[in-house]
C-alpha distance (Angstrom), angle and dihedral (degrees) to the residues before:
residue distance angle dihedral
M1 . . .
S2 3.77 . .
P3 3.82 121.1 .
S4 3.82 90.7 -116.6
L5 3.80 91.8 54.0
R6 3.79 91.8 48.0
R7 3.80 90.4 51.1
A8 3.82 90.8 49.5
L9 3.80 92.1 49.8
F10 3.79 91.8 46.6
T11 3.79 92.2 48.5
G12 3.80 92.0 47.4
G13 3.78 91.7 48.6
A14 3.78 91.8 49.0
I15 3.81 91.1 50.9
V16 3.81 91.6 50.3
F17 3.80 91.0 48.0
F18 3.80 94.8 50.8
V19 3.81 93.1 44.0
A20 3.82 89.7 51.7
L21 3.82 91.0 46.1
A22 3.81 91.2 50.0
G23 3.82 90.5 48.3
A24 3.80 92.4 49.2
T25 3.81 90.7 49.1
Y26 3.81 90.4 49.4
Q27 3.79 90.0 49.5
G28 3.80 93.3 48.6
V29 3.80 95.2 49.2
A30 3.81 93.2 45.7
T31 3.80 92.1 48.7
A32 3.81 92.0 50.6
L33 3.81 90.5 52.1
E34 3.81 92.2 47.4
R35 3.81 92.1 52.3
R36 3.82 88.3 62.6
Q37 3.80 94.8 37.7
F38 3.81 96.2 51.5
P39 3.83 111.6 36.2
H40 3.80 115.8 174.1
P41 3.83 112.0 -83.3
G42 3.79 95.6 -149.2
R43 3.80 138.9 35.7
L44 3.80 135.5 -63.4
V45 3.81 111.6 -133.1
D46 3.79 127.1 -170.8
V47 3.81 112.1 -120.9
G48 3.79 97.2 177.1
G49 3.78 115.9 -51.2
H50 3.79 97.4 -11.5
Q51 3.80 138.5 46.7
L52 3.80 130.0 -116.2
H53 3.79 125.4 -158.2
I54 3.82 119.9 -123.8
Y55 3.81 128.1 177.8
C56 3.82 120.1 -167.4
E57 3.80 133.9 -177.6
G58 3.78 137.6 173.5
N59 3.79 133.2 27.5
G60 3.75 137.3 -100.8
A61 3.77 141.2 56.1
P62 2.91 141.9 -34.7
T63 3.80 100.2 40.9
V64 3.80 108.8 -133.3
V65 3.82 112.9 -141.7
L66 3.80 117.7 -162.0
E67 3.83 123.4 -149.2
A68 3.79 113.0 -161.5
P69 3.82 125.0 -135.4
A70 3.80 122.8 -106.0
T71 3.82 115.1 -62.1
A72 3.81 90.6 10.4
M73 3.81 134.8 97.4
S74 3.78 142.6 -161.6
S75 3.82 93.3 -60.6
A76 3.82 90.5 65.3
W77 3.82 87.9 71.8
A78 3.84 95.2 56.4
W79 3.79 97.0 116.6
V80 3.81 94.4 40.9
Q81 3.78 94.9 44.7
A82 3.81 93.2 50.5
D83 3.79 90.5 52.4
V84 3.82 96.5 44.9
A85 3.82 92.1 46.4
K86 3.80 88.4 68.1
I87 3.82 90.4 69.7
T88 3.83 107.7 26.2
R89 3.80 147.4 -7.4
V90 3.82 111.6 -64.3
C91 3.80 130.4 -178.1
S92 3.77 131.4 -169.1
Y93 3.78 120.9 -171.7
D94 3.79 143.3 178.5
R95 3.79 119.1 -113.3
A96 3.79 115.5 -128.7
G97 3.80 111.8 -64.0
L98 3.78 94.2 10.3
G99 3.77 126.4 104.9
W100 3.80 112.8 -26.3
S101 3.83 94.4 -15.8
E102 3.79 122.9 106.2
A103 3.78 118.0 -119.1
G104 3.80 98.9 -138.9
D105 3.78 125.3 -149.4
A106 3.79 99.7 -81.5
P107 3.82 119.0 92.8
F108 3.79 116.1 -108.0
T109 3.79 118.0 -87.9
P110 3.84 126.3 168.2
E111 3.81 89.6 -133.8
A112 3.82 90.6 64.9
V113 3.82 95.3 57.7
P114 3.85 98.4 77.8
T115 3.80 91.5 39.7
E116 3.78 92.3 54.2
L117 3.79 92.4 43.5
N118 3.81 90.4 53.6
A119 3.80 90.4 49.6
L120 3.80 89.5 48.4
L121 3.80 94.7 51.0
H122 3.78 92.4 48.2
G123 3.80 93.1 43.6
A124 3.81 90.4 50.5
E125 3.83 89.8 46.9
E126 3.79 91.7 -123.2
H127 3.76 99.7 152.6
A128 3.80 133.0 -143.6
P129 3.00 146.7 -83.0
Y130 3.81 93.5 87.2
L131 3.77 131.5 -168.2
L132 3.82 107.0 -157.3
A133 3.81 118.1 -149.4
G134 3.78 119.9 -178.0
A135 3.79 135.5 175.2
E136 3.83 123.1 -145.6
L137 3.82 107.2 -43.5
G138 3.79 87.4 6.0
A139 3.82 87.7 62.6
A140 3.81 89.0 60.7
Y141 3.82 90.5 51.3
A142 3.81 90.1 47.7
S143 3.79 90.0 53.2
L144 3.81 91.0 49.8
Y145 3.80 90.2 51.8
A146 3.81 92.8 48.5
S147 3.78 90.6 50.7
R148 3.81 95.0 48.5
Y149 3.81 96.9 41.4
Q150 3.79 101.1 35.4
A151 3.81 95.8 153.4
D152 3.81 91.7 57.4
T153 3.81 98.4 44.0
V154 3.80 120.6 82.0
A155 3.81 101.7 172.0
L156 3.78 145.2 -1.1
V157 3.80 128.5 -140.1
L158 3.80 111.3 -169.4
V159 3.80 118.0 -167.1
D160 3.80 111.6 -159.0
P161 3.81 92.2 -27.5
P162 3.79 112.9 -153.0
D163 3.78 120.6 -102.8
L164 3.77 116.5 -151.4
F165 3.81 92.3 -136.6
G166 3.80 100.2 15.8
S167 3.78 135.2 108.7
N168 3.81 94.2 -93.4
R169 3.78 94.1 61.6
R170 3.78 111.6 125.0
S171 3.78 110.6 -98.6
T172 3.81 119.0 -116.7
A173 3.80 90.2 -123.4
A174 3.82 92.3 53.9
T175 3.79 91.3 48.0
R176 3.79 92.9 48.3
F177 3.79 90.7 49.7
L178 3.78 91.6 52.2
M179 3.81 89.5 50.6
V180 3.82 90.8 60.7
S181 3.81 95.5 35.4
P182 3.84 95.2 92.3
W183 3.83 88.8 61.6
L184 3.78 91.3 46.9
A185 3.79 88.3 50.2
R186 3.80 93.5 51.2
T187 3.79 90.9 56.3
G188 3.81 94.1 45.6
V189 3.81 94.0 -113.9
L190 3.81 94.8 123.4
R191 3.76 92.1 47.6
A192 3.79 93.8 48.1
T193 3.80 94.5 47.4
R194 3.81 97.1 36.7
T195 3.78 87.6 -138.8
L196 3.81 96.1 159.4
T197 3.79 105.0 17.2
N198 3.80 97.9 73.7
S199 3.82 86.9 77.7
A200 3.80 90.3 71.0
A201 3.81 97.3 49.1
G202 3.79 96.0 102.6
L203 3.80 96.4 54.7
P204 3.81 122.2 99.6
Q205 3.80 119.9 -107.1
P206 2.96 135.1 -65.8
A207 3.82 89.1 22.2
A208 3.80 93.2 58.3
G209 3.80 92.7 51.7
A210 3.80 92.6 46.6
L211 3.81 93.7 50.1
K212 3.81 91.6 46.2
A213 3.80 89.4 51.2
F214 3.82 93.5 52.9
L215 3.81 92.9 44.1
N216 3.81 84.5 64.1
R217 3.81 94.8 46.9
P218 3.83 118.9 102.9
D219 3.82 93.5 -150.1
H220 3.81 93.2 52.9
L221 3.81 92.1 45.3
T222 3.81 93.2 47.5
R223 3.79 91.8 57.4
A224 3.83 90.8 42.2
A225 3.80 89.1 54.4
R226 3.81 90.6 51.2
E227 3.80 90.3 53.0
L228 3.79 91.2 50.4
S229 3.80 91.3 48.5
R230 3.81 87.1 62.4
W231 3.83 94.2 44.2
G232 3.79 95.2 118.2
D233 3.79 93.7 45.4
T234 3.79 92.1 48.7
V235 3.80 94.9 48.7
A236 3.82 92.2 45.4
M237 3.81 90.4 51.8
A238 3.81 91.6 48.5
D239 3.79 91.7 49.2
A240 3.81 91.1 50.4
A241 3.81 96.0 43.0
P242 3.83 110.7 112.4
Q243 3.79 114.5 -125.9
R244 3.79 130.0 -160.8
Q245 3.79 106.3 -93.0
T246 3.79 92.5 -130.7
L247 3.82 94.7 50.1
P248 3.82 110.1 121.3
V249 3.80 110.9 -130.1
T250 3.81 123.7 -169.5
Q251 3.80 122.5 -169.9
V252 3.80 122.0 -157.6
V253 3.78 117.7 -164.3
L254 3.81 118.7 -159.1
E255 3.80 129.4 -176.8
G256 3.79 120.9 -113.8
S257 3.78 141.0 49.4
D258 3.82 101.5 -110.2
R259 3.80 107.1 82.6
V260 3.82 94.0 -171.9
A261 3.79 91.6 52.0
L262 3.80 90.8 48.1
L263 3.81 91.9 56.8
A264 3.82 88.4 44.8
D265 3.80 91.5 56.3
R266 3.81 107.8 95.2
K267 3.80 95.6 -143.1
D268 3.80 94.0 47.8
A269 3.80 90.5 46.3
Q270 3.82 89.5 52.8
D271 3.81 90.1 52.0
V272 3.79 91.0 52.0
A273 3.80 92.8 45.8
M274 3.81 89.9 49.5
A275 3.82 91.3 52.6
I276 3.81 90.0 50.8
S277 3.82 91.6 46.7
R278 3.81 90.9 52.2
A279 3.81 90.9 50.4
V280 3.81 89.5 50.5
A281 3.80 91.3 49.8
V282 3.82 92.3 49.6
W283 3.80 91.7 51.6
R284 3.81 92.4 47.6
A285 3.79 92.1 49.2
R286 3.82 89.7 57.2
Q287 3.79 94.7 53.2
P288 3.82 118.1 103.6
R289 3.77 113.2 -104.8
């Protein structure tokens, strides 16, 4: 190798190193500021060795429980939750390792999601009956919960539920990108390019800021990538999960491929909130007076 080539390689390596160092510093400072700017709005509840975040508003029965789409968190439901809280109790939460929730020591498994949610609801003293509403991958988790805890669940609202072989299956390219996104986040690339955060732009503050912050966080993205890696298993389990024959199930179909952006759109959020409100009204009408 010639001296000039060695110098060029050394110079190029030094530039890459300092750019990565600057990006990591930028990421670290921004994350520290965001931790103070966006504290969790709800409560942290122990579910057995780690804590999950839950945020509830409103009063009345049934209690509506919101399951966020893949890569998202409780803040993605801001529009919907505000609307539903006008008529009944409604809770959004962060699955383990997402948003403000701790990941715990156990590796991610789809089977653990409904178990931890049940522990969270009981620990937070948010009482049944529950109406589960889930968007995209969250719809699969909602179905798993309804199947496992049939006595507590009075209705399901599924927003663009995933189909194992259908058109709303996550693309391989999108999944692969999310797998490398934690590394891009650590070096500040995601934050600088706003690759993921545009999805949250339509939400009200502070929910939009909080979701944008976590879409730039390596820990959040790492757990989101693990969820996506089990997409097929999760959807297959949800499809096979037996449901109570009398359980009312409402499906809401929205246009578009970005589930977070769909919930951030005010009109789409109103449509989802209306579907939930109708399901609440139907359940109430059937209760003895």
